[in-house]
C-alpha positions as CSV (number, residue, x, y, z in Angstrom):
1,M,3.3,20.8,17.3
2,S,6.1,21.7,15.1
3,Q,5.6,23.6,11.7
4,S,5.9,20.4,9.8
5,D,3.3,18.6,11.8
6,K,0.5,21.1,10.9
7,G,-2.3,19.6,8.8
8,K,-1.0,16.1,9.5
9,V,-3.5,13.3,10.3
10,K,-2.8,10.9,13.3
11,T,-4.5,7.6,12.9
12,T,-4.1,4.4,15.3
13,V,-4.6,1.2,13.4
14,E,-4.1,-2.5,14.3
15,I,-2.0,-4.6,12.2
16,Y,-1.3,-8.3,12.9
17,N,-2.5,-7.8,16.6
18,R,-0.2,-4.7,17.1
19,S,-1.2,-1.2,17.5
20,Y,0.4,1.5,15.3
21,T,0.0,5.3,15.1
22,I,0.5,6.5,11.6
23,V,1.0,10.2,11.1
24,G,0.8,11.6,7.6
25,N,-1.1,13.6,4.9
26,E,-3.6,10.9,4.1
27,D,-7.1,10.9,5.6
28,D,-8.2,8.5,8.3
29,R,-10.2,6.3,6.0
30,H,-7.3,5.7,3.6
31,V,-4.9,4.9,6.4
32,R,-7.3,2.4,7.7
33,E,-7.9,0.9,4.3
34,V,-4.1,0.5,3.9
35,A,-3.7,-1.0,7.3
36,G,-6.5,-3.3,6.7
37,R,-4.9,-4.7,3.4
38,V,-1.5,-4.9,5.1
39,D,-3.0,-6.9,7.9
40,G,-5.0,-9.1,5.3
41,T,-1.9,-9.8,3.4
42,M,0.1,-10.8,6.6
43,R,-2.8,-13.0,7.8
44,G,-2.8,-14.8,4.3
45,I,1.0,-15.3,4.3
46,I,1.1,-16.7,7.9
47,E,-1.8,-19.0,7.2
48,N,0.4,-20.8,4.5
49,N,3.6,-20.3,6.5
50,P,2.6,-20.5,10.2
51,R,6.2,-20.8,11.4
52,L,7.4,-17.6,10.1
53,D,8.6,-15.0,12.7
54,T,7.2,-11.6,12.5
55,A,10.2,-10.0,10.8
56,K,10.2,-12.6,8.1
57,L,6.5,-12.1,7.7
58,A,6.9,-8.4,7.5
59,V,9.5,-8.7,4.8
60,L,7.5,-11.2,2.7
61,T,4.3,-8.7,3.1
62,A,6.6,-5.9,1.7
63,V,7.8,-8.0,-1.1
64,N,4.3,-9.3,-2.1
65,T,3.1,-5.6,-1.9
66,M,5.8,-4.2,-4.0
67,S,5.4,-7.0,-6.5
68,D,1.8,-6.0,-6.9
69,Y,2.6,-2.4,-7.2
70,I,5.2,-3.0,-9.9
71,K,2.7,-5.1,-11.8
72,L,0.0,-2.4,-11.5
73,K,2.4,0.4,-12.3
74,K,3.5,-1.5,-15.5
75,D,-0.1,-2.0,-16.4
76,Y,-0.8,1.8,-15.8
77,D,2.2,2.8,-17.8
78,E,1.0,0.4,-20.8
79,L,-2.4,2.0,-20.6
80,M,-1.3,5.6,-20.5
81,S,1.0,4.9,-23.4
82,Y,-2.0,3.3,-25.5
83,I,-4.2,6.4,-24.5
84,Q,-1.5,8.7,-25.7
85,K,-1.3,6.8,-29.0
86,L,-5.0,6.9,-29.4
87,E,-5.0,10.7,-28.7
88,K,-2.2,11.2,-31.3
89,E,-4.0,9.2,-33.9
90,A,-7.2,11.1,-33.3
91,G,-5.5,14.5,-33.6
92,D,-3.9,13.5,-37.0
């Protein structure tokens, strides 16, 4: 095991009928949750587009996931800005 691999967690998951070994810093439970959500998104997309090949399905899954992330990030930023405004007003 290399120096950079120390403390890494190795988790094997199944996404869209394929096995993947994920190595990273997140715990097994988190990796399994992420994999489950990716699998669910892929299955939802393929349900509406049954002729998609796996590469296109993967790209659409990534696009949908990034879209959700950007929306959540925007909501988070707006919420943090609002909290900072309230804290500033409370300090005045």
